[in-house]
C-alpha positions in Angstrom: -20.0 19.8 -20.6 -16.7 21.7 -21.0 -14.8 20.9 -24.1 -11.4 19.3 -23.4 -8.2 21.0 -24.4 -7.4 18.3 -26.9 -10.8 18.6 -28.6 -10.5 22.4 -28.6 -7.3 21.9 -30.6 -9.1 19.5 -33.0 -12.1 21.8 -33.4 -9.9 24.7 -34.4 -8.5 22.5 -37.2 -11.9 21.0 -38.3 -11.8 22.4 -41.8 -8.4 20.8 -42.4 -9.5 17.4 -41.0 -11.5 16.4 -44.1 -12.2 12.7 -44.6 -15.0 10.4 -45.6 -14.2 7.4 -43.3 -12.3 8.9 -40.3 -11.4 6.7 -37.4 -11.3 8.3 -33.9 -9.0 6.4 -31.5 -9.7 7.0 -27.8 -11.1 10.4 -28.5 -13.4 11.3 -25.6 -16.5 13.0 -26.9 -17.6 16.3 -25.4 -19.2 17.8 -28.5 -16.3 17.3 -31.0 -18.1 14.4 -32.9 -21.3 16.5 -33.5 -19.2 19.4 -34.8 -17.2 17.1 -37.1 -20.2 15.5 -38.6 -21.8 19.0 -39.1 -18.7 20.4 -40.8 -18.1 17.3 -43.0 -21.5 16.2 -44.3 -20.0 13.3 -46.4 -18.2 11.7 -43.4 -19.1 8.5 -41.5 -17.1 8.1 -38.3 -15.9 5.0 -36.5 -15.0 5.7 -32.9 -12.8 3.1 -31.3 -12.1 3.0 -27.6 -10.2 0.9 -25.1 -11.9 2.8 -22.3 -15.4 1.5 -21.6 -16.7 4.7 -20.1 -15.7 6.8 -23.1 -17.2 4.1 -25.4 -20.5 4.2 -23.6 -20.5 8.0 -23.7 -20.1 7.9 -27.5 -22.8 5.3 -27.9 -25.3 7.7 -26.3 -24.9 10.0 -29.3 -27.0 7.5 -31.4 -26.1 9.1 -34.7 -26.6 7.0 -37.9 -23.3 8.3 -39.2 -21.3 7.1 -36.1 -20.3 3.6 -35.2 -18.7 2.9 -31.8 -16.3 0.1 -30.9 -14.9 -1.3 -27.7 -12.3 -4.0 -27.9 -8.7 -4.9 -27.3 -8.0 -4.8 -31.0 -9.6 -2.8 -33.8 -10.0 -4.2 -37.3 -11.7 -2.1 -39.9 -14.3 -3.6 -42.2 -13.6 -0.8 -44.7 -10.2 0.9 -44.7 -10.1 4.5 -43.3 -8.7 7.6 -45.0 -7.9 9.3 -41.7 -7.2 8.3 -38.1 -7.3 10.8 -35.2 -5.4 9.3 -32.3 -5.3 10.5 -28.7 -1.7 10.0 -27.6 -1.9 7.5 -24.8 -0.5 7.7 -21.2 2.0 4.9 -22.0 4.6 5.3 -24.7 4.6 1.6 -25.3 0.8 1.8 -25.9 1.4 4.4 -28.6 3.6 1.8 -30.5 0.9 -0.8 -29.9 -1.8 1.5 -31.3 0.1 2.4 -34.4 1.0 -1.3 -35.1 -2.6 -2.3 -34.6 -4.1 0.4 -36.9 -1.7 0.1 -39.9 -3.7 -2.6 -41.6 -7.0 -0.7 -41.2 -5.8 2.4 -43.0 -5.8 3.2 -46.8 -2.4 3.6 -48.4 -2.4 7.4 -48.3 -4.4 7.8 -45.1 -3.7 10.8 -42.9 -2.7 10.0 -39.3 -3.5 12.8 -36.8 -2.0 12.6 -33.3 -3.1 14.9 -30.5 -2.2 15.0 -26.9 -1.4 17.1 -23.9 2.2 18.3 -23.6 2.6 16.8 -20.1 1.3 13.5 -21.4 4.4 12.9 -23.6 3.0 13.8 -27.0 6.1 15.9 -27.7 7.9 12.7 -28.5 5.3 11.4 -31.0 7.6 11.8 -34.0 10.4 9.9 -32.4 8.2 7.2 -30.9 6.4 6.7 -34.2 9.5 6.4 -36.4 9.2 2.6 -36.8 5.7 3.0 -38.2 5.3 6.5 -39.8 7.0 7.7 -42.9 6.9 11.2 -41.5 5.3 12.8 -38.4 5.3 16.6 -38.4 4.0 19.0 -35.8 1.3 21.2 -37.3 -0.4 23.1 -34.4 -0.3 23.8 -30.7 -2.8 25.3 -28.4 -4.2 24.8 -24.8 -1.0 23.1 -23.8 -1.6 20.5 -26.5 0.1 19.5 -29.7 -1.1 18.1 -33.0 1.0 16.0 -35.4 0.2 14.9 -39.0 1.8 11.7 -40.4 1.4 8.8 -42.8 2.1 5.1 -42.4 5.1 3.6 -44.1 4.2 1.6 -47.2 5.2 -1.8 -45.8 4.8 -2.8 -42.1 4.7 -6.2 -40.5 1.3 -7.7 -39.8 0.0 -6.9 -36.3 0.2 -9.7 -33.7 -1.3 -8.9 -30.3 0.9 -11.6 -28.7 4.1 -9.7 -29.5 3.0 -6.8 -27.4 2.5 -8.8 -24.2 5.0 -8.6 -21.4 5.3 -11.7 -19.2 6.9 -11.9 -15.8 6.8 -14.1 -12.7 6.0 -12.9 -9.2 6.5 -14.5 -5.8 3.8 -13.8 -3.3 3.5 -15.6 0.1 5.4 -18.7 -1.2 3.2 -18.8 -4.4 4.7 -18.2 -7.8 2.4 -16.7 -10.4 2.8 -15.9 -14.1 1.6 -12.4 -15.1 0.8 -11.1 -18.6 0.2 -7.5 -19.4 -0.3 -5.4 -22.5 1.1 -1.8 -22.8 -0.7 0.7 -20.7 -2.0 -1.8 -18.2 -1.3 -1.2 -14.5 1.6 -3.3 -13.2 2.8 -4.1 -16.7 6.4 -4.6 -15.7 6.4 -5.8 -12.1 4.3 -6.3 -9.0 3.5 -2.9 -7.6 4.1 -2.0 -4.0 0.4 -1.4 -3.2 -0.8 -4.8 -4.4 2.1 -6.5 -2.7 1.1 -5.0 0.6 -2.6 -5.8 0.0 -1.9 -9.5 -0.8 0.0 -9.7 2.6 -3.1 -8.5 4.5 -6.0 -10.5 2.9 -8.8 -11.9 5.0 -7.9 -15.1 6.9 -10.2 -17.2 4.8 -11.7 -16.4 1.3 -14.7 -18.3 0.0 -17.6 -18.0 -2.4 -17.8 -15.2 -5.0 -14.9 -12.8 -5.2 -14.8 -9.4 -7.0 -11.5 -7.9 -8.1 -12.4 -4.3 -9.0 -10.0 -2.5 -11.2 -8.3 -5.8 -12.0 -5.5 -4.5 -14.2 -3.4 -7.5 -15.3 -5.3 -9.8 -12.9 -2.6 -10.2 -10.2 -5.0 -10.1 -7.2 -7.5 -12.5 -8.8 -4.7 -14.9 -9.9 -3.3 -15.0 -6.3 -6.7 -15.6 -4.7 -7.6 -18.2 -7.2 -4.3 -20.0 -6.6 -4.6 -20.0 -2.8 -8.4 -20.6 -2.8 -9.2 -22.6 -5.9 -12.9 -23.1 -4.9 -13.6 -19.4 -5.2 -15.6 -17.9 -8.1 -13.6 -15.0 -9.5 -15.1 -11.9 -11.2 -12.7 -9.3 -12.6 -13.9 -5.8 -13.5 -12.0 -3.0 -15.3 -12.8 0.0 -17.5 -10.0 -1.0 -19.9 -10.2 -3.5 -22.7 -6.4 -3.9 -22.6 -6.6 -4.7 -18.9 -9.4 -7.2 -19.2 -7.6 -9.1 -22.0 -4.4 -9.1 -19.9 -6.3 -10.4 -16.8 -7.8 -13.2 -18.8 -4.4 -14.1 -20.2 -2.9 -14.0 -16.7 -5.6 -16.3 -15.2 -5.2 -18.7 -18.2 -1.4 -18.9 -17.6 -2.1 -19.9 -14.0 -4.8 -22.5 -15.0 -7.6 -20.4 -13.6 -10.9 -19.1 -15.0 -13.0 -16.1 -14.2 -15.8 -13.8 -15.3 -14.6 -10.6 -17.0 -16.7 -7.5 -17.0 -16.1 -4.2 -18.7 -17.6 -1.5 -16.5 -17.6 2.2 -15.7 -17.1 1.9 -12.0 -20.0 -0.5 -11.1 -22.2 0.3 -14.0 -22.3 -3.2 -15.4 -21.8 -5.2 -12.2 -25.1 -6.7 -11.1 -24.3 -9.7 -8.8 -23.5 -9.8 -5.1 -20.1 -10.9 -3.8 -18.8 -12.5 -0.6 -15.4 -10.8 -0.9 -14.4 -7.6 -2.7 -10.7 -7.1 -2.9 -9.2 -4.2 -4.8 -6.3 -1.9 -5.5 -8.6 0.6 -7.1 -7.4 3.1 -9.8 -6.9 6.8 -9.2 -5.7 7.8 -12.6 -7.6 8.6 -15.8 -5.0 8.9 -18.5 -2.3 11.2 -17.2 -4.6 13.0 -14.8 -5.3 12.1 -11.2 -9.0 11.2 -10.8 -10.5 9.7 -7.7 -14.2 9.8 -8.9 -14.4 6.2 -10.1 -13.0 4.8 -6.9 -15.1 7.0 -4.7 -18.2 6.0 -6.6 -17.2 2.4 -6.3 -16.8 2.7 -2.5 -20.1 4.6 -2.2 -22.1 2.1 -4.2 -20.5 -1.3 -3.6 -22.8 -2.2 -0.7 -25.5 -3.0 -3.1 -23.3 -5.7 -4.6 -22.4 -7.4 -1.2 -23.9 -10.4 0.4 -25.0 -10.2 4.0 -21.7 -11.1 5.6 -19.4 -9.8 2.9 -15.9 -8.3 3.4 -14.4 -5.4 1.5 -10.6 -5.0 1.5 -8.8 -2.3 -0.4 -5.3 -0.8 -0.6 -4.7 2.9 -1.5 -2.2 5.6 -1.1 -2.4 6.5 2.6 -3.1 10.2 1.9 -6.4 9.4 0.2 -9.5 9.8 2.4 -11.1 6.5 1.6 -11.6 5.4 5.2 -14.5 7.8 6.0 -16.1 7.0 2.7 -16.1 3.3 3.5 -17.3 4.0 7.1 -20.3 6.0 5.8 -21.2 3.8 2.8 -20.4 0.3 4.0 -19.9 0.1 7.7 -17.3 0.1 10.4 -13.8 0.0 8.8 -10.5 -1.0 10.1 -7.0 0.2 9.0 -5.0 -3.0 8.8 -1.6 -1.5 8.0 0.1 1.7 6.8 3.3 0.9 5.0 5.5 2.5 2.4 2.9 5.2 1.7 0.0 2.7 1.4 -2.9 1.8 3.7 -5.0 -1.3 3.7 -8.7 -0.8 4.8 -11.1 -3.6 5.6 -14.8 -3.7 6.4 -16.9 -6.8 7.3 -20.7 -6.3 7.0 -21.4 -8.6 10.0 -19.4 -6.4 12.3 -16.3 -8.6 12.6 -14.2 -5.4 12.9 
């Protein structure tokens, strides 16, 4: 596996990153952890992820000096003397991360922030001003930057609730309440793709419904409101998204099953309807692999007369993938740069 630019920057600074209880925050492993443990024989690492795929990859290392965590919020059992943070795609998520970590760090802990230039890391010092006593750039390489900082001595106690953004949406005469944490898709408003998808759903939806890449839970909340007898399952790779979706459904007096999954890795049931605005970004990078894998493999999770309906940017070549992997697929609409595709297994198309 090729070592990422961010981890190349970290590796070239390994000697300086000395700690006994370092915490890695959303650092994808491609050999960095093994090199760190080899360089620092007294260190025991905690690796915290909000991305389930990266969490599972780190779990595979099975090193007694490494503990892995996947959750919406990290709370340390023993305070850390260093945190190495991958600057997130959302600037609001950076503030969220710093606020969350403050209570898990020792008083003089070193805070290391790394990220790609095009991902916004250049503004880490300004964005961290409310939480960090200082934040200084110390190295740059491979189009990435590294900052070193330290938390202020007194910070307010972290409360997850304070970082939620709430807003109402009006869809087909239904009013829904949406809740979203920083970094979650559709955090501020109903996105155009989902709006178009919800206007072109199947005529009747019954039985078990899968919302793949659920984000803040908008699709599932709408379906559950219009079709209250359905059984909703929401899947996402992000712990922040799953927590947001659960909060959204609760606000709308709905319940569902919530599954953290790398594409369909942890999805084992069969569904009557699969409805999705699938993701095509991994961090700041465009990445279609997870959605293409989902479309290629979803048939194994469908009942005999199931229906799959997705929305995607119209330039993406998902129609032939659905045709090959699922069956005859119809383009329901192309509007505002988005296309809605639908496939019935019983040949209704």
